[in-house]
LOLO-331695 format. One record per residue (C-alpha): residue number from 0; residue in three letters; z, y, x. Coordinates in steps of 0.05 Angstrom, whole numbers. Example, Ala and Ser with C-alpha at 12.3 -4.5 7.8 and 13.67 -1.06 7.14 Angstrom:
# residues 2
NODE   num   residuo        w        v        u
NODE     0       ALA      156      -90      246
NODE     1       SER      143      -21      273
***
This chain:
# residues 160
NODE   num   residuo        w        v        u
NODE     0       MET     -122        3      353
NODE     1       LEU      -95      -29      290
NODE     2       ARG      -80     -102      293
NODE     3       PHE      -61     -143      232
NODE     4       LYS      -16     -202      223
NODE     5       LYS      -21     -248      163
NODE     6       LEU       49     -252      133
NODE     7       SER       36     -290       70
NODE     8       ASP      -18     -331       36
NODE     9       SER        1     -360      -32
NODE    10       ASP      -31     -379      -98
NODE    11       SER      -29     -306     -120
NODE    12       GLY      -55     -272      -57
NODE    13       MET      -48     -254       16
NODE    14       MET      -13     -198       55
NODE    15       LEU      -35     -173      123
NODE    16       VAL        7     -121      158
NODE    17       SER      -13      -75      216
NODE    18       ASN       25      -55      277
NODE    19       GLU       59       13      274
NODE    20       PHE       13       73      265
NODE    21       SER       46      135      294
NODE    22       ASP       -5      190      280
NODE    23       SER       37      213      221
NODE    24       ASP      102      249      203
NODE    25       TRP      135      180      201
NODE    26       PRO      117      113      231
NODE    27       VAL       70       80      182
NODE    28       ARG       45        9      172
NODE    29       PHE      -18       -9      135
NODE    30       VAL      -18      -68       89
NODE    31       ILE      -81     -103       66
NODE    32       ARG      -63     -136        0
NODE    33       VAL     -110     -190      -26
NODE    34       MET     -100     -211      -98
NODE    35       TYR     -132     -274     -124
NODE    36       THR     -153     -247     -192
NODE    37       ASP     -155     -314     -228
NODE    38       TYR      -80     -323     -216
NODE    39       TYR      -67     -259     -256
NODE    40       ASP     -122     -260     -309
NODE    41       SER     -184     -304     -316
NODE    42       GLU     -219     -247     -353
NODE    43       TRP     -209     -202     -292
NODE    44       THR     -244     -255     -250
NODE    45       LYS     -303     -260     -299
NODE    46       THR     -314     -185     -303
NODE    47       ALA     -297     -161     -232
NODE    48       GLY     -294     -218     -183
NODE    49       LYS     -248     -269     -152
NODE    50       TYR     -214     -223     -103
NODE    51       HIS     -183     -154     -107
NODE    52       VAL     -168     -121      -39
NODE    53       GLU     -125      -60      -29
NODE    54       VAL     -105      -19       32
NODE    55       HIS      -36       11       28
NODE    56       ALA        2       58       75
NODE    57       THR       78       52       74
NODE    58       SER      136       77      116
NODE    59       PHE      207       52      115
NODE    60       ALA      229      115      153
NODE    61       ALA      200      160       98
NODE    62       CYS      240      128       42
NODE    63       GLY      307      155       22
NODE    64       LYS      368      111       15
NODE    65       LYS      360      109      -60
NODE    66       GLU      289       81      -56
NODE    67       ILE      309       30       -3
NODE    68       ASP      368        7      -47
NODE    69       ARG      322        1     -107
NODE    70       ALA      270      -37      -67
NODE    71       SER      325      -83      -41
NODE    72       GLU      348      -96     -112
NODE    73       SER      276     -113     -132
NODE    74       ALA      268     -160      -73
NODE    75       SER      338     -190      -84
NODE    76       GLU      348     -180      -10
NODE    77       ASP      370     -123       35
NODE    78       ILE      303      -98       62
NODE    79       ALA      339      -60      118
NODE    80       GLU      354     -129      148
NODE    81       MET      281     -151      145
NODE    82       SER      230     -146      202
NODE    83       PRO      188      -82      200
NODE    84       GLU      128     -122      176
NODE    85       TRP      166     -153      118
NODE    86       GLN      196      -84      101
NODE    87       ALA      125      -59       93
NODE    88       VAL      108     -117       46
NODE    89       ALA      172     -106        6
NODE    90       LEU      156      -32       -2
NODE    91       VAL       85      -48      -25
NODE    92       GLU      111      -99      -75
NODE    93       TYR      162      -49     -100
NODE    94       GLY      109        6     -107
NODE    95       THR      132       53      -52
NODE    96       SER       65       57      -17
NODE    97       ALA        1       97      -20
NODE    98       ASN      -58       56      -45
NODE    99       LEU     -113       89       -3
NODE   100       TRP     -171       42      -19
NODE   101       GLN     -188      -16      -64
NODE   102       LYS     -247      -59      -83
NODE   103       THR     -260     -122     -123
NODE   104       GLY     -313     -176     -112
NODE   105       ASN     -329     -249     -101
NODE   106       ASN     -339     -250      -25
NODE   107       LEU     -271     -246       10
NODE   108       ALA     -301     -240       80
NODE   109       GLU     -344     -180       59
NODE   110       LEU     -285     -147       23
NODE   111       LEU     -241     -154       85
NODE   112       LYS     -297     -127      128
NODE   113       SER     -303      -67       81
NODE   114       ALA     -228      -57       84
NODE   115       ARG     -230      -56      161
NODE   116       LYS     -286       -4      159
NODE   117       GLU     -246       39      112
NODE   118       LEU     -184       31      156
NODE   119       ALA     -224       58      215
NODE   120       LEU     -237      121      173
NODE   121       ILE     -166      123      147
NODE   122       SER     -137      121      217
NODE   123       MET     -182      178      239
NODE   124       LEU     -171      221      177
NODE   125       PHE     -102      198      158
NODE   126       GLY      -75      266      136
NODE   127       PHE     -135      278       91
NODE   128       TYR     -127      210       57
NODE   129       MET      -52      223       47
NODE   130       ASP      -62      295       22
NODE   131       LYS     -107      276      -37
NODE   132       PRO      -76      263     -105
NODE   133       LEU      -67      189     -120
NODE   134       ASN      -49      194     -193
NODE   135       ALA      -68      237     -253
NODE   136       ILE       -8      284     -244
NODE   137       GLY      -26      302     -172
NODE   138       SER       24      263     -130
NODE   139       THR       -2      253      -60
NODE   140       GLY        2      194      -12
NODE   141       TRP       60      230       22
NODE   142       ASP       98      230      -44
NODE   143       TRP       83      157      -56
NODE   144       ILE      109      132       12
NODE   145       ARG      172      173        1
NODE   146       GLY      180      140      -66
NODE   147       ASP      172      204     -106
NODE   148       ILE      113      186     -150
NODE   149       LEU      130      241     -200
NODE   150       ALA      125      297     -148
NODE   151       GLY       60      321     -180
NODE   152       LEU       98      338     -243
NODE   153       LYS      147      381     -205
NODE   154       THR       89      419     -172
NODE   155       ALA       53      427     -239
NODE   156       ASN      116      453     -273
NODE   157       ASN      128      504     -217
NODE   158       ASP       56      529     -222
NODE   159       SER       62      546     -296
***
């Protein structure tokens, strides 16, 4: 069963990180990222809602040294020295994660409830969620957690 720990709650949003999920090629942690839209753009709040919630999958073990070094530079701190929960947050902040679900609205409790329901599906069908393309060039969730977001271009070029 996935359990979440709130690691941060600031003016811009909140991060909740799961315990380790091991039904994968690598140990994975899920991160529920809550963004308070008014902090970023008041127009976003007017058109979509006050909260934007995302569910990310990330894996420190899946990243290569180059991606870990880049994420460390971005965080201005050696992420290898961080706790596993903070490593997951750092990788999400850097962009080395698979965004598996997202929704925007005004009721935070309902959005978090929806995220938990989706996480129940994600944990049962993890491989299917990770196999689907997450960007327009066909990179999968597996590519994203490895830090290879351009992998879809390589596949497309080999097919032609």
